[in-house]
MARROTOR-527049 format. One record per atom (N, C-alpha, C): residue number from 1; atom name; x, y, z. Coordinates in steps of 0.1 Angstrom, whole numbers. Example, Ala and Ser with C-alpha at 12.3 -4.5 7.8 and 13.67 -1.06 7.14 Angstrom:
2
pos=1 site=N px=132 py=-57 pz=78
pos=1 site=CA px=123 py=-45 pz=78
pos=1 site=C px=132 py=-33 pz=78
pos=2 site=N px=128 py=-22 pz=71
pos=2 site=CA px=137 py=-11 pz=71
pos=2 site=C px=129 py=0 pz=79
This chain:
65
pos=1 site=N px=-348 py=605 pz=-52
pos=1 site=CA px=-355 py=603 pz=-38
pos=1 site=C px=-361 py=589 pz=-37
pos=2 site=N px=-353 py=584 pz=-25
pos=2 site=CA px=-359 py=568 pz=-21
pos=2 site=C px=-373 py=568 pz=-17
pos=3 site=N px=-379 py=555 pz=-22
pos=3 site=CA px=-391 py=553 pz=-15
pos=3 site=C px=-387 py=542 pz=-4
pos=4 site=N px=-394 py=545 pz=5
pos=4 site=CA px=-392 py=538 pz=17
pos=4 site=C px=-405 py=528 pz=23
pos=5 site=N px=-403 py=516 pz=27
pos=5 site=CA px=-414 py=509 pz=30
pos=5 site=C px=-415 py=508 pz=45
pos=6 site=N px=-429 py=510 pz=51
pos=6 site=CA px=-431 py=511 pz=65
pos=6 site=C px=-442 py=503 pz=69
pos=7 site=N px=-442 py=502 pz=82
pos=7 site=CA px=-457 py=491 pz=87
pos=7 site=C px=-459 py=501 pz=100
pos=8 site=N px=-473 py=503 pz=100
pos=8 site=CA px=-477 py=511 pz=111
pos=8 site=C px=-480 py=501 pz=122
pos=9 site=N px=-473 py=507 pz=136
pos=9 site=CA px=-474 py=500 pz=147
pos=9 site=C px=-489 py=500 pz=155
pos=10 site=N px=-495 py=510 pz=151
pos=10 site=CA px=-510 py=510 pz=156
pos=10 site=C px=-517 py=501 pz=148
pos=11 site=N px=-520 py=503 pz=136
pos=11 site=CA px=-532 py=495 pz=128
pos=11 site=C px=-526 py=485 pz=119
pos=12 site=N px=-512 py=484 pz=119
pos=12 site=CA px=-507 py=473 pz=110
pos=12 site=C px=-507 py=474 pz=96
pos=13 site=N px=-512 py=486 pz=90
pos=13 site=CA px=-511 py=488 pz=76
pos=13 site=C px=-496 py=487 pz=72
pos=14 site=N px=-493 py=484 pz=59
pos=14 site=CA px=-481 py=486 pz=51
pos=14 site=C px=-483 py=496 pz=43
pos=15 site=N px=-473 py=504 pz=41
pos=15 site=CA px=-474 py=516 pz=31
pos=15 site=C px=-459 py=519 pz=25
pos=16 site=N px=-459 py=526 pz=13
pos=16 site=CA px=-445 py=530 pz=10
pos=16 site=C px=-448 py=547 pz=8
pos=17 site=N px=-434 py=554 pz=12
pos=17 site=CA px=-435 py=569 pz=12
pos=17 site=C px=-424 py=571 pz=2
pos=18 site=N px=-426 py=580 pz=-6
pos=18 site=CA px=-412 py=589 pz=-10
pos=18 site=C px=-409 py=599 pz=0
pos=19 site=N px=-395 py=597 pz=3
pos=19 site=CA px=-389 py=606 pz=13
pos=19 site=C px=-377 py=614 pz=6
pos=20 site=N px=-378 py=626 pz=9
pos=20 site=CA px=-370 py=636 pz=1
pos=20 site=C px=-355 py=636 pz=7
pos=21 site=N px=-355 py=634 pz=19
pos=21 site=CA px=-342 py=634 pz=29
pos=21 site=C px=-342 py=622 pz=39
pos=22 site=N px=-332 py=616 pz=44
pos=22 site=CA px=-330 py=604 pz=51
pos=22 site=C px=-335 py=611 pz=67
pos=23 site=N px=-336 py=622 pz=71
pos=23 site=CA px=-338 py=626 pz=84
pos=23 site=C px=-355 py=629 pz=83
pos=24 site=N px=-358 py=631 pz=71
pos=24 site=CA px=-374 py=632 pz=70
pos=24 site=C px=-383 py=620 pz=72
pos=25 site=N px=-376 py=607 pz=75
pos=25 site=CA px=-383 py=595 pz=78
pos=25 site=C px=-391 py=597 pz=92
pos=26 site=N px=-385 py=604 pz=100
pos=26 site=CA px=-387 py=605 pz=114
pos=26 site=C px=-403 py=612 pz=113
pos=27 site=N px=-407 py=620 pz=103
pos=27 site=CA px=-419 py=630 pz=101
pos=27 site=C px=-430 py=621 pz=95
pos=28 site=N px=-427 py=609 pz=90
pos=28 site=CA px=-439 py=600 pz=83
pos=28 site=C px=-448 py=597 pz=93
pos=29 site=N px=-461 py=595 pz=87
pos=29 site=CA px=-472 py=592 pz=94
pos=29 site=C px=-480 py=582 pz=86
pos=30 site=N px=-488 py=574 pz=92
pos=30 site=CA px=-497 py=564 pz=86
pos=30 site=C px=-507 py=572 pz=79
pos=31 site=N px=-509 py=567 pz=65
pos=31 site=CA px=-517 py=572 pz=57
pos=31 site=C px=-531 py=566 pz=62
pos=32 site=N px=-535 py=559 pz=71
pos=32 site=CA px=-548 py=554 pz=76
pos=32 site=C px=-552 py=558 pz=88
pos=33 site=N px=-542 py=559 pz=98
pos=33 site=CA px=-549 py=563 pz=112
pos=33 site=C px=-538 py=577 pz=116
pos=34 site=N px=-529 py=582 pz=109
pos=34 site=CA px=-521 py=591 pz=111
pos=34 site=C px=-511 py=590 pz=123
pos=35 site=N px=-510 py=578 pz=130
pos=35 site=CA px=-501 py=576 pz=137
pos=35 site=C px=-486 py=577 pz=133
pos=36 site=N px=-476 py=581 pz=142
pos=36 site=CA px=-462 py=583 pz=139
pos=36 site=C px=-455 py=573 pz=145
pos=37 site=N px=-463 py=562 pz=148
pos=37 site=CA px=-456 py=549 pz=155
pos=37 site=C px=-454 py=542 pz=144
pos=38 site=N px=-444 py=541 pz=135
pos=38 site=CA px=-441 py=531 pz=124
pos=38 site=C px=-429 py=527 pz=125
pos=39 site=N px=-426 py=515 pz=119
pos=39 site=CA px=-414 py=507 pz=118
pos=39 site=C px=-410 py=506 pz=101
pos=40 site=N px=-397 py=513 pz=100
pos=40 site=CA px=-393 py=513 pz=87
pos=40 site=C px=-390 py=497 pz=83
pos=41 site=N px=-395 py=494 pz=73
pos=41 site=CA px=-391 py=479 pz=68
pos=41 site=C px=-379 py=479 pz=60
pos=42 site=N px=-373 py=467 pz=61
pos=42 site=CA px=-361 py=465 pz=51
pos=42 site=C px=-365 py=463 pz=39
pos=43 site=N px=-362 py=468 pz=29
pos=43 site=CA px=-366 py=465 pz=14
pos=43 site=C px=-353 py=463 pz=6
pos=44 site=N px=-355 py=457 pz=-5
pos=44 site=CA px=-347 py=456 pz=-16
pos=44 site=C px=-353 py=465 pz=-27
pos=45 site=N px=-344 py=465 pz=-39
pos=45 site=CA px=-348 py=472 pz=-52
pos=45 site=C px=-346 py=461 pz=-60
pos=46 site=N px=-351 py=465 pz=-74
pos=46 site=CA px=-351 py=456 pz=-86
pos=46 site=C px=-345 py=466 pz=-97
pos=47 site=N px=-339 py=461 pz=-104
pos=47 site=CA px=-333 py=467 pz=-114
pos=47 site=C px=-337 py=460 pz=-127
pos=48 site=N px=-338 py=470 pz=-138
pos=48 site=CA px=-341 py=463 pz=-151
pos=48 site=C px=-333 py=468 pz=-158
pos=49 site=N px=-326 py=460 pz=-168
pos=49 site=CA px=-313 py=462 pz=-178
pos=49 site=C px=-322 py=459 pz=-190
pos=50 site=N px=-322 py=469 pz=-198
pos=50 site=CA px=-324 py=469 pz=-212
pos=50 site=C px=-317 py=458 pz=-219
pos=51 site=N px=-325 py=450 pz=-229
pos=51 site=CA px=-316 py=441 pz=-238
pos=51 site=C px=-322 py=429 pz=-235
pos=52 site=N px=-313 py=418 pz=-242
pos=52 site=CA px=-317 py=404 pz=-242
pos=52 site=C px=-315 py=398 pz=-226
pos=53 site=N px=-321 py=387 pz=-224
pos=53 site=CA px=-317 py=381 pz=-211
pos=53 site=C px=-305 py=373 pz=-212
pos=54 site=N px=-301 py=371 pz=-200
pos=54 site=CA px=-286 py=362 pz=-198
pos=54 site=C px=-289 py=344 pz=-206
pos=55 site=N px=-280 py=342 pz=-211
pos=55 site=CA px=-284 py=330 pz=-220
pos=55 site=C px=-281 py=318 pz=-210
pos=56 site=N px=-280 py=305 pz=-217
pos=56 site=CA px=-278 py=294 pz=-207
pos=56 site=C px=-265 py=294 pz=-198
pos=57 site=N px=-256 py=301 pz=-203
pos=57 site=CA px=-242 py=302 pz=-195
pos=57 site=C px=-243 py=311 pz=-181
pos=58 site=N px=-256 py=321 pz=-182
pos=58 site=CA px=-255 py=330 pz=-172
pos=58 site=C px=-251 py=341 pz=-173
pos=59 site=N px=-241 py=345 pz=-183
pos=59 site=CA px=-234 py=356 pz=-187
pos=59 site=C px=-242 py=365 pz=-187
pos=60 site=N px=-238 py=379 pz=-183
pos=60 site=CA px=-245 py=391 pz=-181
pos=60 site=C px=-241 py=401 pz=-195
pos=61 site=N px=-229 py=398 pz=-201
pos=61 site=CA px=-226 py=407 pz=-212
pos=61 site=C px=-231 py=401 pz=-225
pos=62 site=N px=-235 py=407 pz=-233
pos=62 site=CA px=-237 py=404 pz=-248
pos=62 site=C px=-225 py=395 pz=-253
pos=63 site=N px=-228 py=385 pz=-262
pos=63 site=CA px=-221 py=375 pz=-266
pos=63 site=C px=-214 py=385 pz=-283
pos=64 site=N px=-202 py=379 pz=-283
pos=64 site=CA px=-192 py=388 pz=-293
pos=64 site=C px=-198 py=389 pz=-306
pos=65 site=N px=-196 py=397 pz=-317
pos=65 site=CA px=-201 py=400 pz=-328
pos=65 site=C px=-198 py=411 pz=-337
């Protein structure tokens, strides 16, 4: 289930909402003023890779061994 970022067009608050399906985005309301006049913000995601960080060469794969 993706987490979407929104901005309320009435009160200006920014918030995140877990939305079960893409069509349900239209049903999201502001948690502060309960307005449905919201704007979906473009957001990126960050991923975490377990292990050592990339070395000076910038290589992503672990070196031989």
